[in-house]
C-alpha positions as a LaTeX table, in Angstrom:
\begin{tabular}{lrrr}
\hline
Residue & $x$ (\AA) & $y$ (\AA) & $z$ (\AA) \\
\hline
Met1 & 138.55 & 135.37 & 109.54 \\
Lys2 & 140.15 & 138.02 & 107.51 \\
His3 & 143.26 & 139.55 & 108.93 \\
Thr4 & 143.12 & 143.40 & 108.54 \\
Asp5 & 145.06 & 144.24 & 111.76 \\
Thr6 & 148.52 & 143.74 & 110.42 \\
Ser7 & 149.99 & 145.38 & 113.69 \\
Thr8 & 149.56 & 141.97 & 115.58 \\
Pro9 & 152.63 & 139.57 & 115.58 \\
Thr10 & 152.67 & 136.70 & 113.07 \\
Ile11 & 152.84 & 133.05 & 114.22 \\
Asp12 & 156.54 & 133.06 & 113.52 \\
Val13 & 157.32 & 135.96 & 115.81 \\
Ile14 & 154.80 & 134.35 & 118.51 \\
Leu15 & 156.59 & 131.10 & 118.62 \\
Glu16 & 159.89 & 132.33 & 118.42 \\
Ala17 & 159.17 & 134.72 & 121.45 \\
Phe18 & 157.44 & 132.21 & 123.44 \\
Phe19 & 159.90 & 129.24 & 123.13 \\
Leu20 & 162.88 & 131.51 & 123.60 \\
Glu21 & 161.57 & 132.46 & 127.07 \\
Arg22 & 161.00 & 128.80 & 127.64 \\
Val23 & 164.58 & 127.81 & 126.69 \\
Leu24 & 166.66 & 130.72 & 127.82 \\
Pro25 & 164.41 & 132.09 & 130.91 \\
Gly26 & 165.29 & 135.59 & 131.66 \\
Val27 & 165.49 & 136.67 & 127.99 \\
Arg28 & 162.76 & 139.20 & 127.37 \\
Ser29 & 161.04 & 139.10 & 124.05 \\
Ser30 & 159.95 & 141.88 & 122.16 \\
Leu31 & 156.38 & 140.88 & 123.02 \\
Lys32 & 156.87 & 142.07 & 126.67 \\
Gly33 & 155.87 & 139.58 & 129.48 \\
Asp34 & 157.00 & 137.40 & 132.14 \\
Ala35 & 160.16 & 135.49 & 131.51 \\
Val36 & 160.22 & 131.90 & 132.97 \\
Ala37 & 162.28 & 131.77 & 136.02 \\
Ala38 & 164.55 & 128.82 & 136.10 \\
Arg39 & 166.66 & 127.72 & 133.17 \\
Pro40 & 165.55 & 124.24 & 132.25 \\
Leu41 & 167.97 & 121.24 & 131.86 \\
Pro42 & 169.61 & 120.57 & 128.62 \\
Ile43 & 167.44 & 117.55 & 128.00 \\
Thr44 & 164.22 & 119.84 & 128.59 \\
Gln45 & 165.69 & 122.33 & 126.20 \\
Arg46 & 166.06 & 119.82 & 123.35 \\
Arg47 & 162.46 & 118.44 & 124.06 \\
Leu48 & 161.02 & 122.21 & 123.78 \\
Arg49 & 163.01 & 122.72 & 120.65 \\
Ser50 & 161.74 & 119.47 & 119.21 \\
Leu51 & 158.08 & 120.40 & 120.41 \\
Glu52 & 158.57 & 123.75 & 118.51 \\
Phe53 & 159.81 & 122.01 & 115.39 \\
Arg54 & 156.87 & 119.53 & 115.40 \\
Leu55 & 154.18 & 122.59 & 115.97 \\
Arg56 & 155.85 & 124.54 & 113.10 \\
Asp57 & 155.73 & 121.26 & 110.99 \\
Tyr58 & 152.13 & 120.74 & 111.70 \\
Leu59 & 151.15 & 124.16 & 111.02 \\
Glu60 & 152.85 & 124.37 & 107.74 \\
Val61 & 151.25 & 121.07 & 106.63 \\
Glu62 & 147.82 & 121.21 & 108.18 \\
Gly63 & 147.31 & 124.85 & 109.16 \\
Glu64 & 145.66 & 125.72 & 106.05 \\
His65 & 142.51 & 123.40 & 106.98 \\
Ile66 & 141.51 & 125.95 & 109.59 \\
Leu67 & 141.65 & 129.19 & 107.29 \\
Val68 & 138.99 & 130.97 & 105.62 \\
Thr69 & 139.24 & 131.87 & 101.87 \\
Ala70 & 140.83 & 135.27 & 102.23 \\
Asp71 & 143.52 & 133.89 & 104.26 \\
Leu72 & 143.80 & 130.84 & 102.03 \\
Glu73 & 144.53 & 133.14 & 99.08 \\
Leu74 & 147.10 & 135.04 & 101.18 \\
Leu75 & 148.93 & 131.66 & 102.19 \\
Ala76 & 149.09 & 130.59 & 98.25 \\
Ser77 & 150.50 & 133.99 & 97.30 \\
Glu78 & 152.99 & 133.72 & 100.23 \\
Arg79 & 153.99 & 130.30 & 99.15 \\
Gln80 & 154.55 & 131.20 & 95.49 \\
Phe81 & 157.53 & 133.43 & 96.92 \\
Asp82 & 158.84 & 131.17 & 99.58 \\
Pro83 & 156.86 & 128.07 & 100.52 \\
Asp84 & 159.14 & 127.37 & 103.53 \\
Gly85 & 157.43 & 128.65 & 106.65 \\
Ala86 & 154.82 & 130.44 & 104.79 \\
Phe87 & 152.12 & 129.82 & 107.13 \\
Cys88 & 153.84 & 131.05 & 110.31 \\
Arg89 & 154.99 & 134.05 & 108.50 \\
Thr90 & 151.69 & 135.08 & 107.49 \\
Met91 & 149.04 & 134.10 & 109.92 \\
Arg92 & 148.43 & 135.30 & 113.29 \\
Ala93 & 147.65 & 134.31 & 116.81 \\
Asp94 & 144.05 & 133.59 & 116.29 \\
Asp95 & 145.02 & 131.20 & 113.61 \\
Leu96 & 147.64 & 129.61 & 116.01 \\
Leu97 & 144.79 & 129.24 & 118.85 \\
Phe98 & 142.50 & 127.50 & 116.20 \\
Ala99 & 145.04 & 124.95 & 115.02 \\
Leu100 & 146.21 & 124.02 & 118.45 \\
Pro101 & 143.36 & 121.61 & 119.41 \\
Arg102 & 143.73 & 119.58 & 116.02 \\
Phe103 & 147.79 & 119.57 & 116.89 \\
Leu104 & 147.00 & 118.05 & 120.42 \\
Lys105 & 144.97 & 115.38 & 118.82 \\
Arg106 & 146.91 & 114.41 & 115.98 \\
Cys107 & 150.59 & 114.89 & 117.13 \\
Val108 & 150.82 & 113.07 & 120.18 \\
Pro109 & 154.61 & 111.83 & 120.90 \\
Glu110 & 155.03 & 108.31 & 121.76 \\
Asp111 & 157.53 & 109.12 & 124.27 \\
Leu112 & 155.27 & 109.81 & 127.67 \\
Thr113 & 157.66 & 112.56 & 128.80 \\
Asp114 & 157.56 & 114.56 & 125.53 \\
Thr115 & 153.59 & 114.10 & 125.79 \\
Arg116 & 153.54 & 115.42 & 129.24 \\
Leu117 & 155.77 & 118.57 & 128.11 \\
Gln118 & 153.62 & 119.13 & 125.13 \\
Leu119 & 150.50 & 119.50 & 126.96 \\
Ala120 & 151.93 & 121.44 & 129.57 \\
Thr121 & 153.61 & 123.72 & 127.04 \\
Ile122 & 150.59 & 124.29 & 124.68 \\
Glu123 & 148.76 & 125.17 & 127.96 \\
Ala124 & 151.30 & 127.72 & 128.83 \\
Leu125 & 151.28 & 128.89 & 125.25 \\
Thr126 & 147.34 & 129.31 & 125.21 \\
Ser127 & 147.80 & 131.41 & 128.76 \\
Trp128 & 150.62 & 133.23 & 127.22 \\
Leu129 & 148.61 & 134.46 & 124.32 \\
Leu130 & 145.78 & 135.55 & 126.46 \\
Arg131 & 147.78 & 137.18 & 129.05 \\
Arg132 & 149.46 & 139.35 & 126.41 \\
Arg133 & 146.17 & 140.14 & 124.75 \\
Leu134 & 147.43 & 138.67 & 121.40 \\
Val135 & 143.90 & 137.33 & 120.78 \\
Asp136 & 140.49 & 138.74 & 121.34 \\
Gln137 & 138.66 & 136.29 & 123.63 \\
Ser138 & 135.33 & 137.56 & 122.60 \\
Gly139 & 134.12 & 135.15 & 119.80 \\
Leu140 & 136.83 & 132.62 & 120.66 \\
Glu141 & 135.01 & 130.78 & 123.59 \\
Cys142 & 134.32 & 127.86 & 121.32 \\
Thr143 & 137.81 & 127.54 & 120.31 \\
Leu144 & 139.04 & 128.07 & 123.97 \\
Leu145 & 136.58 & 125.30 & 124.93 \\
Asp146 & 137.95 & 122.90 & 122.36 \\
Leu147 & 141.36 & 123.56 & 123.26 \\
Glu148 & 140.58 & 122.94 & 127.20 \\
Ala149 & 138.82 & 119.68 & 125.96 \\
Ala150 & 141.84 & 118.56 & 123.97 \\
Leu151 & 144.19 & 119.17 & 126.82 \\
Arg152 & 141.76 & 117.25 & 129.29 \\
His153 & 141.90 & 114.42 & 126.66 \\
Gly154 & 145.44 & 114.42 & 126.32 \\
Arg155 & 145.86 & 114.41 & 130.15 \\
Ala156 & 143.58 & 111.28 & 130.34 \\
Asp157 & 145.29 & 109.73 & 127.67 \\
Leu158 & 148.54 & 110.13 & 129.09 \\
Arg159 & 147.46 & 108.86 & 132.56 \\
Arg160 & 146.25 & 105.89 & 130.59 \\
Arg161 & 149.36 & 105.16 & 128.78 \\
Arg162 & 151.40 & 105.64 & 132.10 \\
Ala163 & 149.34 & 103.10 & 133.58 \\
Glu164 & 149.70 & 100.56 & 130.79 \\
Ala165 & 153.48 & 101.26 & 130.80 \\
Ala166 & 153.52 & 100.57 & 134.86 \\
Ala167 & 151.41 & 97.27 & 134.23 \\
Lys168 & 154.09 & 96.07 & 131.91 \\
Thr169 & 156.90 & 96.31 & 134.50 \\
\hline
\end{tabular}
């Protein structure tokens, strides 16, 4: 889809605001909304930052696969000026939403705690995008269903992996 509405924030702004609220609760971003109530433990903060970096890396490497021609041209142009972070600097919330199911399927952490955190955080990010009306749900029903299915599959895989780990001990 071609982005004609440049008033919506870029993925870069969205992820910065979302993860800031997760890591430093009580901090309000420029994207108005509820801040998380309790400050997470330092280990959880590190895990959240690691997840943010994994998601950003995935978007920069694989994100272009969900783009239409006009957006691919915009991305190619941006990469000529500065390739680092070009996808997140130019693409918007709907592109992020389209990319999340593939991220969940392809970027599964080995660590069970990281996997659980990733699933919970991506679910929270989706709700966050919808609550703030950063995406128009009409026309995105299939994408939201794909995302819901990816989360269900991820949770089932996590349960299976936990059971296998418990059986080994």
